[in-house]
Phi, psi and omega in degrees: 000145178255143175247125184290126178256315184211157174224131174245143180208147175197128178050236186266012184238144169209163182218145179236125178265126178243153169243128175253180177293339181270331183142204185274143176223145181236120173269128186251126181239150174216128181054044177068008180244130179291129184263323188187156168245123175263123183257117179236056186303327183266010184251170182277168176296322176303316178301314182298317179297322177297317180299314180298313183293321175303318181298309185287338182271345186288134180287144177303143184084351181255148181288133174281116173252137177241158187297000000 
């Protein structure tokens, strides 16, 4: 089971940071549709938050790079 820790949103994108029994996971959405789930089980909460923030701040048409 996953527990929601944080939500980031901007314009048509949002990200939800969860903690599962294995570690952190980030669901990435655009236009209310899930695009991908990033599993960063071996990383910190801060790292997961950075991935979420980078997703919502990334300009459309630019490649999304994560740390």
